[in-house]
BANU-57749 format. One line per 10 residues: number of its first residue (from 1); for each residue x, y, z of C-alpha. Coordinates in steps of 0.1 Angstrom, whole numbers, plus 2048, in hexadecimal, padded with zeros to 3 digits. Each point is the difference from the previous one (the first is absolute). Example, Ala and Ser with C-alpha at 12.3 -4.5 7.8 and 13.67 -1.06 7.14 Angstrom:
! residues 2
1 = 87B/7D3/84E ~ 80E/822/7F9 .
//
This chain:
! residues 547
1 = E34/6EE/70C ~ 7E6/7F0/816 ~ 7F3/805/823 ~ 80C/7DE/80D ~ 824/80A/7FA ~ 800/825/806 ~ 7E6/803/81B ~ 806/7DF/813 ~ 7FE/812/822 ~ 7E4/819/7F8 .
11 = 7E2/7EA/808 ~ 7ED/81C/811 ~ 808/818/7E4 ~ 7F2/7E8/7E6 ~ 7E1/7FB/816 ~ 7F9/825/801 ~ 807/806/7DB ~ 7EA/7E4/7F4 ~ 7E4/80D/816 ~ 805/823/7F3 .
21 = 7FD/7F2/7DC ~ 7DF/7EF/808 ~ 7F3/820/811 ~ 809/814/7E1 ~ 7ED/7E7/7EA ~ 7E1/804/817 ~ 804/825/800 ~ 800/801/7DA ~ 7E1/7EA/7FE ~ 7EF/818/818 .
31 = 80B/81E/7EA ~ 7F2/7F0/7E1 ~ 7E0/7F7/812 ~ 7FB/825/80A ~ 809/80A/7DC ~ 7E4/7EA/7F3 ~ 7E7/810/818 ~ 80B/822/7F3 ~ 7FB/7F4/7DC ~ 7DE/7F2/808 .
41 = 7F5/820/812 ~ 80D/815/7E2 ~ 7ED/7EA/7E7 ~ 7E0/801/815 ~ 802/826/803 ~ 805/803/7DA ~ 7E2/7EA/7F9 ~ 7EB/814/818 ~ 80B/820/7EF ~ 7F8/7F2/7DE .
51 = 7DE/7F5/80C ~ 7F9/822/80F ~ 807/812/7DF ~ 7F2/7E6/7E7 ~ 7DF/80B/7F0 ~ 7E2/7F1/812 ~ 7E9/7FE/7E2 ~ 806/7E7/7E3 ~ 811/80F/7E2 ~ 7E1/7FC/7EA .
61 = 7EB/814/818 ~ 81B/81B/807 ~ 802/81C/7E5 ~ 821/80B/80F ~ 810/7DF/7F5 ~ 7FE/80C/7DC ~ 81B/81B/806 ~ 824/7F6/7FA ~ 809/812/820 ~ 7EA/7E9/815 .
71 = 80A/7E1/7EC ~ 825/808/807 ~ 7F9/806/825 ~ 7EE/7DE/802 ~ 81D/7EF/7EE ~ 819/810/818 ~ 7EB/7F3/81E ~ 800/7DD/7F0 ~ 826/802/7FC ~ 804/80A/824 .
81 = 7EA/7E3/80A ~ 816/7E9/7EC ~ 81E/810/810 ~ 7F1/7F8/822 ~ 7FC/7DC/7F5 ~ 825/7FE/7F8 ~ 808/80D/823 ~ 7EA/7E4/80E ~ 813/7E8/7EB ~ 821/80C/80E .
91 = 7F2/7FC/823 ~ 7F4/7DD/7F9 ~ 821/7F5/7F0 ~ 814/80F/81D ~ 7EA/7EE/819 ~ 803/7DE/7EF ~ 823/800/7F2 ~ 811/813/81D ~ 7EC/800/820 ~ 7F4/7DC/7FF .
101 = 81F/7F1/7F0 ~ 819/812/815 ~ 7EC/7FA/820 ~ 7FF/7DB/7F9 ~ 825/800/7F7 ~ 808/813/821 ~ 7EF/7E4/814 ~ 814/7E6/7EE ~ 820/813/807 ~ 7F8/803/825 .
111 = 7FB/7DB/803 ~ 820/7F9/7EE ~ 813/819/815 ~ 7F2/7F1/820 ~ 80A/7DD/7F5 ~ 824/80B/7F9 ~ 805/812/821 ~ 7F0/7E4/813 ~ 81A/7E9/7F0 ~ 81C/818/809 .
121 = 7F5/803/824 ~ 7FE/7DA/803 ~ 824/7FF/7F4 ~ 80A/81A/819 ~ 7EF/7EE/81C ~ 812/7DF/7F7 ~ 821/812/7FF ~ 7F9/811/821 ~ 7F6/7DE/80F ~ 820/7F0/7F4 .
131 = 814/81D/80F ~ 7EF/7FC/821 ~ 808/7DB/800 ~ 824/809/7F8 ~ 801/818/81D ~ 7F1/7E6/817 ~ 819/7E6/7F6 ~ 81C/819/804 ~ 7F5/80A/823 ~ 7FC/7DB/809 .
141 = 823/7F9/7F4 ~ 80E/81E/813 ~ 7EE/7F5/820 ~ 80B/7DC/7FC ~ 824/80B/7FC ~ 7FF/815/81F ~ 7F1/7E3/813 ~ 81A/7E8/7F3 ~ 81C/818/809 ~ 7F2/804/823 .
151 = 7FC/7DB/804 ~ 824/7FA/7F5 ~ 80D/81A/819 ~ 7EC/7F0/81C ~ 80E/7DD/7F8 ~ 823/80E/7FF ~ 7FC/811/822 ~ 7F2/7E1/811 ~ 81C/7EC/7F0 ~ 81A/817/811 .
161 = 7ED/801/821 ~ 80F/7E7/818 ~ 7E1/800/815 ~ 7E9/7F6/7E3 ~ 7F7/7DC/7FE ~ 807/7EB/7E2 ~ 7DB/7FC/7F9 ~ 7FB/826/7FF ~ 81D/804/7E9 ~ 7F3/7E4/7E9 .
171 = 7DD/810/800 ~ 80E/822/7F7 ~ 815/7F1/7E4 ~ 7E1/7EE/7F2 ~ 7EC/821/802 ~ 81B/813/7EE ~ 802/7E5/7E5 ~ 7DA/802/7FC ~ 800/825/7FD ~ 81C/7FF/7E7 .
181 = 7EC/7E7/7EB ~ 7E1/816/802 ~ 814/81E/7F5 ~ 80E/7ED/7E3 ~ 7DD/7F6/7F5 ~ 7F4/824/803 ~ 81D/80A/7EB ~ 7F7/7E8/7E5 ~ 7DC/80A/801 ~ 809/825/7FF .
191 = 817/7F9/7E2 ~ 7E5/7ED/7EE ~ 7E6/81B/808 ~ 818/81B/7F4 ~ 806/7EE/7DF ~ 7DB/7FB/7FB ~ 7F8/825/807 ~ 81B/80C/7E9 ~ 7F2/7EB/7E4 ~ 7DD/80C/807 .
201 = 80C/824/802 ~ 813/7FD/7DF ~ 7E1/7F1/7F0 ~ 7EB/81C/80F ~ 815/81D/7F3 ~ 80D/7F2/7E0 ~ 7E3/7EB/7F3 ~ 7DF/802/813 ~ 7FC/825/806 ~ 80E/80B/7DE .
211 = 7E6/7EA/7EF ~ 7E5/810/815 ~ 80D/823/7F9 ~ 803/7F8/7DB ~ 7DB/7F5/800 ~ 7F7/820/811 ~ 814/813/7E6 ~ 7EE/7EE/7E4 ~ 7DF/807/810 ~ 807/825/805 .
221 = 80C/804/7DD ~ 7E1/7EF/7F2 ~ 7EB/817/816 ~ 813/81F/7F3 ~ 7FC/7F4/7DC ~ 7DB/7FA/805 ~ 7FC/822/811 ~ 812/810/7E2 ~ 7E8/7EF/7E8 ~ 7E4/80E/816 .
231 = 80E/823/7FC ~ 800/7FB/7DB ~ 7DC/7F5/800 ~ 7F7/822/80D ~ 80B/810/7DF ~ 7F7/7E3/7EA ~ 7DC/802/80B ~ 7FF/825/7F7 ~ 811/7FA/7DE ~ 7E6/7E5/7F7 .
241 = 7E4/81A/802 ~ 814/81D/7F0 ~ 7F4/7F7/7DC ~ 7DC/800/80B ~ 804/820/814 ~ 812/80F/7E2 ~ 7E1/7F7/7EB ~ 7EA/810/81A ~ 814/820/7FE ~ 800/7FE/7DA .
251 = 7DB/7FC/801 ~ 7FD/820/815 ~ 815/812/7E7 ~ 7EB/7F4/7E3 ~ 7E1/80B/814 ~ 80F/822/804 ~ 808/803/7DB ~ 7DC/7F4/7F7 ~ 7F0/820/80D ~ 7F2/811/7E1 .
261 = 7F2/823/807 ~ 7F1/804/7DD ~ 7EF/7DE/802 ~ 7F2/808/822 ~ 7F2/820/7F3 ~ 7EF/7ED/7E4 ~ 7F3/7E7/819 ~ 7F1/81C/815 ~ 7EF/80C/7E1 ~ 7F2/7DE/7F7 .
271 = 7F4/7FA/824 ~ 7EE/822/805 ~ 7F8/80E/7DE ~ 7DB/808/802 ~ 7F8/803/7DB ~ 7EB/81F/807 ~ 802/81D/7E7 ~ 811/81F/80E ~ 7E8/81B/80A ~ 7FA/81D/7E8 .
281 = 806/824/808 ~ 7EB/811/81B ~ 7E9/819/7F1 ~ 803/824/80B ~ 7E4/80C/816 ~ 7FB/826/801 ~ 7F4/80C/822 ~ 80B/824/7FB ~ 7DC/80C/7F6 ~ 7E3/7F0/811 .
291 = 7E3/7FB/7E8 ~ 7E0/7EC/7FE ~ 800/7E3/7E8 ~ 7EC/7E2/7FA ~ 80D/7E6/819 ~ 816/7E7/7EF ~ 81F/7EC/806 ~ 815/81A/7EF ~ 7F2/821/80D ~ 7F7/812/820 .
301 = 7E2/7F3/812 ~ 7E3/816/80C ~ 7F0/7F2/820 ~ 7DB/803/808 ~ 804/81F/815 ~ 80D/814/7E3 ~ 824/804/80C ~ 81B/7F6/7E9 ~ 814/7E2/80A ~ 822/7F8/7F3 .
311 = 801/7E0/7EC ~ 811/7E5/812 ~ 7FE/80E/823 ~ 7E3/7E9/80B ~ 806/7E2/7EA ~ 81C/7E7/805 ~ 81D/800/7E7 ~ 80E/7E0/7F2 ~ 820/7F8/812 ~ 81E/800/7EA .
321 = 820/7ED/806 ~ 818/808/811 ~ 7EC/819/814 ~ 7E3/7EB/80B ~ 800/7E3/818 ~ 7F8/7DE/7F3 ~ 7DE/7F3/809 ~ 7FD/7DE/811 ~ 7F7/7E7/7E5 ~ 7EC/7E0/802 .
331 = 812/7E2/7F0 ~ 7EB/7F0/7E4 ~ 804/7DF/7EE ~ 805/811/7DE ~ 81A/817/80F ~ 7EC/81E/7F5 ~ 80C/812/81F ~ 822/802/7EF ~ 80C/818/7E6 ~ 7FB/7F4/7DC .
341 = 823/7F4/7FA ~ 803/7EE/821 ~ 7DE/7F1/7FB ~ 80A/7F2/7DF ~ 820/7F1/80E ~ 7EE/7F0/81D ~ 7E4/7F2/7EA ~ 81A/7F3/7E7 ~ 812/7EF/81D ~ 7E0/7F0/80D .
351 = 7F8/7F5/7DD ~ 822/7EF/7FC ~ 7FC/7EF/822 ~ 7DE/7F3/7F7 ~ 80C/7F3/7DE ~ 81D/7EE/811 ~ 7E7/7F0/819 ~ 7E9/7F7/7E4 ~ 81C/7EF/7EC ~ 80B/7EE/81F .
361 = 7DC/7F3/806 ~ 7FD/7F5/7DC ~ 821/7ED/801 ~ 7F4/7F0/820 ~ 7E0/7F6/7F0 ~ 812/7F1/7E2 ~ 817/7EC/818 ~ 7E1/7F3/814 ~ 7EF/7F6/7DF ~ 81F/7EC/7F5 .
371 = 803/7F0/823 ~ 7DB/7F7/7FE ~ 806/7F0/7DD ~ 81D/7EC/80F ~ 7EA/7F4/81D ~ 7E5/7F6/7E8 ~ 818/7EC/7EB ~ 813/7F2/81E ~ 7E8/7FC/81D ~ 81A/7F2/818 .
381 = 812/822/800 ~ 7E2/813/80F ~ 7DB/807/800 ~ 7F5/818/7E4 ~ 7E2/80C/815 ~ 818/80D/81B ~ 80C/81B/7E7 ~ 7DD/80D/7F8 ~ 7FE/819/81E ~ 822/80E/7F7 .
391 = 7F6/803/7DB ~ 7E0/812/80A ~ 812/817/817 ~ 819/809/7E4 ~ 7E4/807/7E8 ~ 7EF/817/819 ~ 821/812/805 ~ 804/804/7DA ~ 7DE/80E/7FC ~ 805/818/81D .
401 = 822/80B/7F3 ~ 7F2/805/7DC ~ 7E5/817/80E ~ 81A/813/814 ~ 816/803/7E1 ~ 7E3/80F/7EC ~ 7F8/818/81C ~ 824/80C/803 ~ 802/802/7DA ~ 7E2/817/7FF .
411 = 80E/816/81C ~ 822/801/7F0 ~ 7F1/80B/7DF ~ 7EE/81C/811 ~ 81F/80A/813 ~ 815/801/7E0 ~ 7E5/815/7F0 ~ 803/819/81D ~ 826/800/7FC ~ 7FD/807/7DB .
421 = 7E6/81B/806 ~ 817/812/819 ~ 81D/7FB/7E8 ~ 7EC/80F/7E4 ~ 7F6/81D/816 ~ 824/807/808 ~ 80B/7FE/7DC ~ 7E3/815/7F5 ~ 80D/81E/814 ~ 820/801/7EA .
431 = 802/80F/7DE ~ 80F/7DF/7F5 ~ 805/7DE/811 ~ 822/7F8/80E ~ 816/7EC/7E9 ~ 805/7DC/80C ~ 822/7EF/7FD ~ 807/7F6/7DC ~ 80C/7DC/804 ~ 806/7F4/823 .
441 = 7E2/7F3/815 ~ 7F5/817/81C ~ 816/7F6/81E ~ 807/814/81F ~ 817/818/7ED ~ 7E8/807/7E3 ~ 7E3/805/818 ~ 814/81A/814 ~ 80B/811/7E0 ~ 7DD/801/7F3 .
451 = 7F4/80E/822 ~ 81B/81B/7FF ~ 7F6/809/7DC ~ 7DC/803/80A ~ 809/817/81D ~ 815/815/7E9 ~ 7E5/804/7E6 ~ 7E6/806/81B ~ 815/81C/80F ~ 807/810/7DE .
461 = 7DD/7FF/7F1 ~ 7E2/807/816 ~ 7E1/7EB/7FA ~ 7E4/80E/7ED ~ 7DB/7FD/804 ~ 7FC/7EE/7DF ~ 81A/7E6/80B ~ 7EC/7F8/81F ~ 7E1/7F9/7EC ~ 813/7EC/7E5 .
471 = 7F8/7DB/7FC ~ 810/7E8/819 ~ 815/7EE/7E6 ~ 80D/81D/7EC ~ 822/7F0/801 ~ 7F2/7E1/7F0 ~ 7EE/812/7E5 ~ 81E/814/7F6 ~ 815/7E0/7FD ~ 7E6/7EF/7EB .
481 = 800/81D/7E7 ~ 825/7F8/7F9 ~ 80B/7E9/7E5 ~ 7FC/7DB/809 ~ 820/7F3/810 ~ 80E/7DD/7FD ~ 7FA/7E9/81D ~ 81C/7FB/819 ~ 7F4/7DE/80B ~ 7E1/7EB/805 .
491 = 7EB/7F6/81E ~ 7E4/7E9/80A ~ 7E2/80A/815 ~ 7FF/7ED/820 ~ 7DD/80D/80A ~ 7E3/80F/7EE ~ 7FE/826/801 ~ 7E4/817/7F6 ~ 80E/821/7F4 ~ 7E4/816/80A .
501 = 815/81F/807 ~ 80C/818/7E5 ~ 822/7F7/7F3 ~ 7FE/7DB/80B ~ 7F8/7E2/7EA ~ 7EE/7E0/807 ~ 811/7DE/7FE ~ 7F5/7DC/805 ~ 812/7E6/816 ~ 81B/7EF/7EB .
511 = 800/819/7E4 ~ 821/808/7EF ~ 808/825/7FE ~ 81D/815/7F2 ~ 813/813/81A ~ 803/824/7F5 ~ 80D/811/81F ~ 80C/7F3/822 ~ 7F2/809/822 ~ 80D/822/80A .
521 = 7FB/7F9/825 ~ 7DB/808/802 ~ 7F4/7DC/7FC ~ 7F4/804/7DC ~ 80E/7F2/7DF ~ 7F8/80B/7DD ~ 7F7/7E3/7E8 ~ 7F1/7FA/7DD ~ 7E7/7E6/7F8 ~ 803/7EB/7E1 .
531 = 7DD/80A/7F5 ~ 80B/824/802 ~ 7FF/81B/81B ~ 819/80B/81B ~ 7FC/809/824 ~ 80B/7FB/823 ~ 7FA/7E1/815 ~ 80B/7F7/824 ~ 824/7F3/800 ~ 7F7/7E6/81B .
541 = 7E7/7F0/7E7 ~ 81C/7F9/7E7 ~ 81D/7E8/7FB ~ 819/815/7EC ~ 81B/7F3/7E8 ~ 817/81B/7F2 ~ 811/7FC/7DE .
//
């Protein structure tokens, strides 16, 4: 069924319907355009939100970035930022594939509709013009017939009038004959005009207008099909980003599952462990009976006026954590303002950075030397003298970095000695040292177990005075008295180390050593030299290979 057959007389209806279809197309384009604005605003707000909550400091300078909770939160922020990018992609695709395309198509449809209706109106005007001509010829024929009849009646009356002259009668007959002839011509013209109009009208209603209506129908159906495809693009555009959005949501779930409370507790320990030995018991001070004694740090003082003075009332006490406030410290280059453990870590970090820089400068120097050799052998490739300033600069940087490495090595050795001393003090307060894990290297779990064991033993057995005055490396001495154990691996000394503290051992750079015991988390490893003798050396000075 088509419009040309069924709606042959509904020209105005088709005009309104096709206009409504184009208005609906424009309305949908406007809707999608506003939808893209909503998506863009949503994405912009999401990005602003992510920027607001994203850490300001770089991860390497932010200690909080070491916690899994913070890492997961940052990952969630990144996933939300990626999600915002997908919303922007949806807005862009809708704008290009729907708004621009359909708006362009709407303009084409409007031009085509205008052309079809202009053609239909021209056909209507031609038919109306033919009908007017038919009406004119019809009225002319009617008028001529009346005039002919009137002229015939006049001629007959004069013919019967005895008083009329023969000339008048003859003139009246000629006039009647003329009028009759004119009426006959008008009749023929009217008949011809009627035949022509009927032919044009038949062509108009059965051929011309049906073709125009069929074109309008085809145009409207194409517009509806295109609009339906535009409706589909709204969902297709969303479906295209669904896999990426699903990955973003999956990434958020992975970030949530990555939170590790135990690991964060261990990270907190590693970040803030001071390395200080725990304070011993506070001595009892008896103030019940005032007595005069020789002034000393552990007795009542006697001032110059002879009145007894309670010890400690006039001199300052050492502030003890957590009851005292922290003093404001001055940052030093060797990080001596930090607790021993933190100082060791910072110095080790600085040493590793200097070694990396030194290796980089040495590699650059080798590359410049090779380039210089190439220039000397092939002068057309470059001037060897132009590389001299850069080679000199690299040599200066190497010398400077070597001095800094030596400086940080010395500071690190001192810091590690302090850590070992504090460790020995703590162990010396126990009747026996805590047992380290038998096999596994000291990771986060072993450290925490060792710490809990130390706390347990410390609470069960109070420290003794003899334990406080015991040698620093009591633990080391006890271990050396045991039967020699078989090595668990071997290692190579990366740097020279002078074992000046008790319990440590000296080693030369590049020396092969037997690994007797892994690092328990305090930065020291027990080794045996081939010439004999065992002791502890800094773990950072070794390249370890387990069996």
